[in-house]
N, C-alpha and C positions, 0 to 999 in steps of 0.2 A: 743046444739050448742053455744057455745063463740060469744060476740058480734064482731060487724066487725070492722075493722082498724077504726079508727077516725082520726091519725096522723102519717105518714110520716114523717122524717127529721132526721137530723145526730146527733150523737153522739157523746159526748165530756166526757171529764176527772170526769166533772160534773154530769154523768150519771153511775157512775161508780157503787154504789149501786144498781140501778134499774137493771143492766147488772148482779154483783151477781145473784140478786138476779132469774134472767132469765136462767142463766146458772146451776144456781142449781136445776132448775126443771128438768133437764134432767137427763133420767135413763143412767144404765151403757152403753148398747149400743149406746145411742147417744153422751155420752160424749166419748164414744171410735171413734165414726165417726167423732167427730168434730174435739177433739185433738189427734188423733191418737193412744192414749192408754186411757185404762179406769182411772179417776182421780177421787181420794176420796174428800169429801166436802171442806177438808181444803186444797187440792191441787187446784181447781177450785176457792177458795177465794182466795191465794197467786197468782194464776196466774194472775186473775184481777188485785189484788193490785200492781203486780209489771210491768203489761203491758206499754209500752209505747206509750204512746197515738198519738205522732209524727210520729209512724213508718207505721201504717195503718190509714186507715179510717173507719168509721166507721157510719151506718144508722139503725135505728129502727124504728118499726110498732108500734103503741100503741094503745090501748084500754081506753077509758072510764071507763070500768069496772074497778073489782078491782085486776083485771089479772096484769094488768101494760103493762108490754114490751110484745109483743107477740112473736118479732121475731127480732132478730137481724143479722144483714149484716157486714162484715168486707173482705176490701180489703187490702192486703198489696203486696207492689211492690217486682216483682223479678228482678232477673238479665236481663232478654227479654225485651227490649224496648217495652213499650205498652201492657204489660202483667203483670196482677195481679195475685194473688192467691184469691181465693173466698172461707170464711167459711160461713156457711149459718146455723141459727138456728131456731125454731120454739117452741113455747111452747108449749107440748106435748095436750093441752087440744085444740090447736087454729089450729090445723093441718088438711090438705086436706079443706081447707076455703081460699085458694087465698093470706095466708098470704105471703108466700115467693116468690109466683110468682109477688105479688106485690109489696114488696121490688124489688127483680131483676129488674122489670120494670121501677121502680122510678127511681132507680141510672143508668142504662143507659141513660134515659130520659133525665135526669137534668143532666148528667157530666157535669163538666165544664173542663174534660181534655183530648182535641182534640186525644190527643196520647194513648188516653184508647181504645185498639181492641181488648183486649183478655182474657178473665178468665181463670184460671187453679182450676183443682181440683187435691188432689194429688191422690186420689182414688177415687173418684164420686161417690156419693150414684144414685142409679134407680129416686127418687124423681128429682134432678137437672138435668139429662137427659132428663126426662118426660117434665120438666118445659122451657127447654132452645128449644126444639122442638115446643110447645106450642107457644111460642112467634117468632120462626120462625127465631132462629139461626142456622147458620151450629154449629157441635158438631163435634169434630176428637175427637178420642179414640186410644192408644198406649197403648204397653204393660207395658213400662217402665213407673215412675212417671215421672211431671207429668201425670196420664193416661187420664182427660180428659180437652179437650182443647174446649172453648167455643167460638165461633166467634162474635163478636156485629155486629150490621146492623152498618152503616156508622154514625158518629156523627153530628148531625146536629147543627147549631149555633142560 
């Protein structure tokens, strides 16, 4: 069992290297789930290097242990008002310890965007569905992408 989260906070361009290290821990299937295709190590590194940090918002869950970044959550605005695409990854050794659920809960509870009402996932992972239901969020599934729609609880100032 890995150490619990010591901090959750926003990520910015200064965290680029930590994000690269985190994403490099993902196995082939995890990379496919995250990126929609299997990326080699060089492609993952290039993706992070070329990322526009102003296009998306990022949060990370940290451990004081040598593992560093336990999980990373990315929200990218879509063409739908109040809807953001969700991408979420957790270090393989930190899974099933509540890291992803803690990130989701933190982002929703501390959101400053009152219009953020829905998160979508292109394909959706069974773990996302379980977490959303555990958090009491309404989940809508549809046949075409985005396949999973997570309706967030009302924003509280």
